[in-house]
DOKE-676708 format. One record per residue (C-alpha): y, x, z; residue in three letters. Coordinates in steps of 0.1 Angstrom, whole numbers, plus 5000, padded with zeros to 4 digits. Example, Ala and Ser with C-alpha at 12.3 -4.5 7.8 and 13.67 -1.06 7.14 Angstrom:
REM residues 2
495551235078ALA
498951375071SER
REM end
This chain:
REM residues 318
512643434943MET
510743494910LYS
513843664896LYS
514043894926THR
510343994924LYS
510744064887PHE
513744284894LEU
511944484921ILE
508944534899ILE
511144644870SER
512944904891ILE
509645034904ALA
508145074870VAL
511245244857ALA
511145484886PHE
507445574881LEU
507945624844ALA
510845864851ALA
508846064876CYS
505546064856GLY
506746104821GLY
506346474820GLU
503546694835THR
504847034845ARG
502747344849THR
503347494883PRO
505647794883ASP
502948034896TYR
500547964868GLN
500348194838MET
498548164805SER
495248344800ASN
496748544772ALA
499148714797ASN
497148734828ARG
496149104822PHE
499649224814ASP
501249364845ASN
504649354830THR
504748974833ASN
506348794863ALA
504348734895VAL
505548414910ASN
504948334946THR
505748044969ALA
505548225002ALA
507548105032SER
510448145039PRO
511748235005ALA
510248194970THR
510348494947GLN
509748584911ASN
508548944909LEU
508749154877THR
507749514869VAL
510949714865THR
512050074859ASP
512350344885THR
515550274904PRO
518650474895ALA
518950614930ARG
515450764927ILE
516150904893LYS
519251074908GLU
517051224936MET
514551354911ILE
517351524891ALA
518651694922GLN
515251824932ARG
514852064904GLY
511252164897GLU
509752004928GLN
508451694910ASP
506451914886ALA
504852084916ALA
501052074922ASN
500852094960PRO
497352124976THR
496152055011LEU
493352185033LYS
492252085068PHE
492452355094VAL
491452105121SER
489551885126PRO
486852015103THR
484351805083GLU
481651665107GLY
483351795139ALA
482551635172THR
485551615195ILE
485051545233ASN
488551405237SER
490551105226SER
493351345215THR
492651495181VAL
494951785169PRO
495651775132VAL
496452105114ARG
496952135077LEU
497452415052SER
499852365023LEU
499352564991GLY
499152534953GLY
502052554928GLU
504752444951LEU
507852514929LYS
510152464959GLY
508152184975TYR
508052205013GLY
507851955041THR
510751865063GLY
513151585072LYS
516851585065ASP
518551495099PRO
521251295082GLN
519251085057THR
515951085076GLY
514251165044MET
512251455030GLY
508951575016ASN
506051495039HIS
502351435043ILE
500751095045HIS
498151095073VAL
495750795074ILE
493250735102LEU
490350525090ASP
491950255069ASN
495150205089GLN
498750235076PRO
499650605072TYR
502050805094GLU
504351055078ALA
503951425089TYR
507251595081TYR
506951945095ASN
503552135092LEU
504952395116ASN
505152145144GLU
502151995162PRO
500651665150PHE
498251485172GLU
496251165171LEU
496051025206ARG
493850755222ASN
491350775194VAL
488350565202ALA
484750695205ASP
482850685172GLY
483050825137GLU
486350835119HIS
487750925086THR
491051115081LEU
492851115047ARG
495951315038VAL
498051375007PHE
501551515000PRO
504451274993SER
507951284980ARG
510951175001PRO
510650814987TRP
506950804996HIS
505550854960GLU
502451054963SER
501651374943TYR
498551304922LYS
497251644912ASN
493851794919ASP
493551924954GLY
496351724968ALA
494151464985PHE
491751555012GLN
489351345034MET
487151445063ILE
484951265088ARG
484851345125PHE
483351195156THR
484951135190VAL
482451145218LYS
483151055255ASN
486851075247GLY
487850815273GLY
490350625251ALA
491850305263ASP
490350065236THR
492849795246THR
495650005232LYS
496250155197PRO
495850515186ALA
499150685183THR
500651015172THR
502151255197ASN
505551115187SER
504450765197GLY
503950625162GLN
501050375160GLN
498050485139MET
495950175146SER
496849825157ASN
495349505142ALA
498449315152ASN
501049555138ALA
503649395115SER
502749645087GLU
498949605089GLY
497549255082LYS
493849235079GLU
493349585090MET
489849705100GLN
489049845134ASP
489950205136SER
486450345132THR
484850475100ALA
482550265079PRO
480050425055ALA
482550565030VAL
480850765003ASP
482951064992LYS
481151074959THR
482050714949LYS
485250564936PRO
487850534964LEU
491250364965LEU
493650474992THR
496450234999TYR
499850405005SER
502850184997ARG
504449945003PRO
504549975041LYS
506749855070GLY
510249715067GLU
512549725037TYR
516249655038LYS
519449745020GLY
518949914987GLU
515249974995GLU
514549604996ALA
514649554959ASP
512849694939PRO
509849804961ILE
507250054950MET
503450014949ILE
501650344951ASP
498150454959PHE
495650744956TRP
492550734935LEU
489450944941THR
486450964917ASN
487950694895ALA
490050684863LYS
491950364852LEU
491350204818VAL
494850304806GLY
493950664814ASP
490650644795GLY
488550534825GLY
486550234837GLU
488550084865TYR
491649884873ARG
493849834904VAL
494449464911ARG
497449374932TYR
498149034948THR
501448944964ILE
501448654990ASP
498148524976GLY
499648444942ALA
497948514909GLN
496648874908PRO
498149134884GLN
496649464872PHE
497649834871ILE
495950024844ASP
497650364847ARG
497750574878TRP
501450574884GLN
503850394907PRO
504750034899VAL
508249914910TRP
508549534915LEU
511949354915ALA
512749014927GLY
511649014964TRP
512748734987GLY
513448795024ALA
510748755050GLY
507148875057LYS
505148945025ARG
501549015020SER
500449294996VAL
496749344986LYS
495449624966LEU
491849634952GLU
489849864930LEU
487849664904VAL
485949744872ASP
486949634837LYS
485449284843GLN
487449244876GLY
484449294899ASN
485249454932PRO
484049814936VAL
482749854971GLU
483050174992ASN
482850105029GLY
485449835027GLY
488250075019TYR
488749964983ASN
490349634993SER
493349665016THR
496049425027THR
499249515043ARG
502049295056GLU
505649415050ILE
509049275060THR
511849235035VAL
515349205051VAL
518249075030LYS
REM end
């Protein structure tokens, strides 16, 4: 019996020694020396598939599209609101949106290719909801079932792969009020084509605010979330682009005082220090959470009506 107990204890000690002989740093942890370098890997352990994200170059398919577009990528398109106008009060839950496109277009114009489903377009954002793409400025675009109250409307021109133009005059924002509109508040706002403009339970809008305008100050730094959004599959599922619009703010890499912090699936945050798209490779299949925040040099959040911190949920299909 003593020999048996001794044998059992010896095996147990050996097993514990084998398991505990080395202390491993979790894969998602990074050294302090590298935490501010957004070219390092971002590791996540999100269900259902783990992923190891790294910043990568613009995909070859996008570079080919750029080469075929001639001078368009060097354009400086500008937008103006025709309707609604700043401060307007609208006595209807249906809000017609009319925009005027100008500037140095160099061939830039809106429209969708019927075969590819792609084309230049305008991103239209009601309050802080996911944008809807407006492809043809010659056709009506309406916001329907807009709830009573004050709202913000933001617009900016985009390329076919949803990268925004970032020149002066491209971005426009107005505030308007719906009064006695009669909207059904149990249902989301939509466009006239049926696309949802507000829905807190939508698959592409985790942690979205109600579709009413908080006290956003036009004169203060403002981050407008653009991409990623929705579902990604096929060649679009990897890499995936992060893109946004900045107003009244310059990032530290461009000589300014701010940074954009992005967090994927709640993992360790990374930073963007130049105002340009960031392509991330290494996505795993499943639902993914993407959070963009505007912060100062010390990493402190920059507040502006709640719009400078936005989280979206996307779906990666592989």
